[in-house]
N, C-alpha and C positions, 0 to 999 in steps of 0.2 A: 878664653873666658875673660870678660871685661872687668868683672868685680874682683875684689881681693878675697879670694876663697882659699882657705888653707885647711880644708877638710880632708883628713887622710884616715878616716876611721871605718873603712869599708868592711873590715873583718870583726869589728867590735861593737857596732851599733845594734841595739835590739830591734827586732821587727816591730813595726807600729800597728796598732789595732784601731781600725776606723770606728769601732763601737765604743772605745774607751775615751773618756774625757781627760785631756792633758792640761795641766796648769802651767801657764807661762808667767813666771814672776818678772816684774819690771822694776828696775832701779833707775831713778832720775837724778842726774847730777847737773847742777845749774851754776853758772856764773851770773850773779844777780845784776851785773853791769851790762849784760847783753840781752837783747830781745829774746823773749821766751814764751812758750805756751803757759797759760795760767793753770792753777790746780783744777779749776772747773773745766778747762779745755781738755785736760787729760781724762777727767771723769767722763766727758762726752765721747772721747775717742775710744777708750778702752772699756766700753760697756758691753752689755749683752748683745747689742746690735752688731758689734764687731765680731763676736763669737759666732753669731748666726751667719754673717757674711763670709767669714772664714770657712765655715762648713759648706755653704752654698757654692763657694768657688773652688776650694781645695778638697773638700770631703772629709776633713779632720775636725774633731770636736776639741776646740781650744777654749779654755777659761783663762782670761787675762786678769792678772792680779797685780795691782799697783803696790809693790812691796815696801819701798821706802824712797826717800829723796834726801839730798844733802847738798850743801854748798861745795863748789869745786875745791876751795882751799882746804876745807876739812877733809875731803876725800884725798887730796894730795898728801896732806900731813899723815893721815892714817895709813897710807900705802907707801910711805917714803922708803921703808925697808926694802920693798920689792924693787923699787927703782935703783936703790943703792946696790942691791945684789946683782942687778942686771946692767950696771954702769958700762960694762964692757960692750954690750950690744949697742948702746947709744954711741959710744966712742967709735965703734966699727961702722955703724950703718947710718948715723945721723948726718944729714947734709946741712951745714950751716950756711944758708943762702945769703945771710947778711955779710959774710966775710969770704965767700968762696971765690976762687979764681975762675974766670969765665971759661977757660979751656977745660978745667977740671969738671965744671958743671956740664959742659957739653959731653965730656967723656961719660959721666954718670947717666945722662939722658940717652946717649947712644947705646949704653949697656942695657938699659931698660927697653929701648925700642927693638933691640936685637932679639929680645925674647918674645916679641909679638910677630904674628904672621904679616906678610906684605898686604894681604887683603884688609886686615884690621888697621894697619897704618894708613892706607888709602881712605878707609871709611872714617877714621877719627880725625885725620889731619887734612884730607883732601889732596894729598900729593899723588902724582902718578907713580907707577911702579919704577920708572926709570930714574927717579931722583934718589941719589945715594942717601943712606941713613945719616951719615955724618953731616950732610948739608941740612937735612931736616933738623937734627939736633942743634946745629949752629943757629938756624933760623928761629927756633922756638925758645931757646935758652933765655934770652932777655925778657920775653913776655912772661915766662914761668916765674922768674924772680920778681918782676914787677907786680904780678898778680898776688903773690903771697905777701910781699912787703906792704902792699896797699892795705890789706886786711889787718896785718899785724900792727900797723902804725895808725890805724883809724881810731880817732878819739872816741871813747865811750863814756857813759856817765860814771861818775865816781872815781875815774882815773884818767890819766893823760893818754894812755895807749893800751892796746889790747894785751900786750905782754906785761906781766907783773912779776918782776924779779926772776928767780929761778923756777917759778911755777910755769914758765912758758912751755915746758915739756908737755903739759896736759893738753895743749892745743895741737899736738902732733899725732898723726895716726900711728907713728912708731910707739908712742907711749901706750896707746890702747892695745896695740899688738902684744905688748909685754904684760900689761895689767890684766887683760881679758881672761887669761888662763887661771887667775887667782880667784875669780868669782866661784861661789859654791852652789848657789841656787837661783840666781837671776839669769834667765835665758836672753833677756833683752836689756841693754843699758842704753838709755836715752840721755844725750848731752845737748846743751844748747850752744856749745862752743864750736867755732869752725875747726875742722881737722885738716891739717896740711900734710901733703904727701911728699915731704922732703927727706927721703931716706933711700938707701940703695935698693935696687930691685923694685922701685915703684912701678906701677903699671902704666902702659901707654895711655890708657883712658884717664888716669889721674893727671897725667901731664897735659893731655888735651883739654881737661877740665880746669886748667889754670893752676894745677898743683894742689887740688883739694879732693877730698873724698867725703861722701855723706854717709857711707855705711861700710863697716867691716864685718864679715862673717868669718868667725875663727873657730878652730877646734877647741873644745873644753870638755874633757872627759869626766869632770865633776858633775855635769848637768845631764841628767837622763830624762827621756830616752834619746833625745836628739844629739847629745854629746857635742853641742856647738853653742856658741854665743854670738849675738849680734850687737854691735855698737853703732847706734844711729844718731846722727847729728840733725837737729832741727834748724840749724843756722840757715842753710840754703832754702829750706821750705819757707821760712819766715821772711825771705827776701822777695817772695812772689808778690805780684800785683793783684792776685785774686783776693776775694773777700775772705773773712775769717772762717766761715763755715766751709767754704770750698777748700781752703788750706787744710782744715781738720779732716775733711773727707779724703783729700789727696794723701795725707799722712797715713790715714787708716788703711788705704789700699796698698801703700808702701809697706806697712806692717804685714799685711797678708802676703805680699810678694816675699818678704823676708822669712815668714813662716814656711813658705813653699821651698825656700832654699835650705832651711834648717831641718825640717822634718822629713818630707819626702825627697829632699835634695835635688830639686829641679834646678837646671841652669837657666840663665837669662836667655831670652828668645829674640829672634829677628821679627817675629810676628807682632806687629804693633798693636794688635787688638787683644793680645794675651795678657793675663795678669803678670806673666813672667817676662814681658817685653822690657827692653832696655830703656832707661831714662837718658835722653841725650842732653848734655850740657845743662843739667839741672832744670830742664823744662818740664816740671811736674804737671803743669796744667795741660799741656798737649798730650803727655803720656796718659794722664787720668781721663781726659776726654776721649781718647781713642779706645779706651776700655769700656767706659760706662755708656757711651753713645753709639755703640755698635751692637747689633742684635746677635747675641751669642747663645748657643745652646747651653742650658744649665745641665749639671751643676759645675762643670769644670772649665768654663770660659776658654775654650779652644786648647786646653791641655789634652793632647790626643791619646796619651798612654798614661795609665794610672797604676802605680805600684806601691805596696806597703813596705817592702823590704829594701833597705838602702843597698844591700849587697847586690841586688839586681840592677841597680842604677849606676853605681860608680864603676869605672873601668877596672 
């Protein structure tokens, strides 16, 4: 699986009822110095039309509720204890690409690639099967570092660079992997910061995508009935050359795909016309176009098998 899924609740998740309406609370955390959706954009995205579209595509009745929003520095301060309590995880897993030795980085990348299948490596990086993984790691390590540092060091309004003191952790996917388990009632957390995948056991896809992730779907037993939480970054969406309305529509479809992962627990698919198809290299426009411009049978948009009980889906 290409996305960062850490769902291991196959024996504890309640069966879902297609006749019941489930409320999905959404928290938005913003860095005001970075491009973002406006409040009116969010009202347009998470409206009743999205609920209807979710039902038409997935068959689940979802009510989206914009619960709250806050500045990233306020969120960081409010959750400082959680990070302090988990400092050992950062010390163990964080990859400091600003200061890392190139050989050590190659080792970390090789470790991540070793966890992926050969078919996925070829698909993601375009290498033939005969190329050793250590050569692949050596070839892509420099671009991995350059990609992340280019974003971290990009000047933004109101400050000289993206990283702001010790709060740089909030820009890492590792931070959200730790924090996500502490949310009590928000199923979806939307952030506008770029999330970098510089930690041990990063996926091959995140390496191929320049060291970034746009979504994490993680286990959270506090949130029922899906017992999972998604952290979604708008950063890569807002880099698109599409017009504003199209970007909002693309993001809405991405939310539906996320709901498909969290509630019925569908995996991403190789079928490019399915709502569960993979987004390649953050090319949301092509991904979105392949779905909406293809004549599909409703209501499930090429999802061939539909189940309500997660225990029947997970291995």
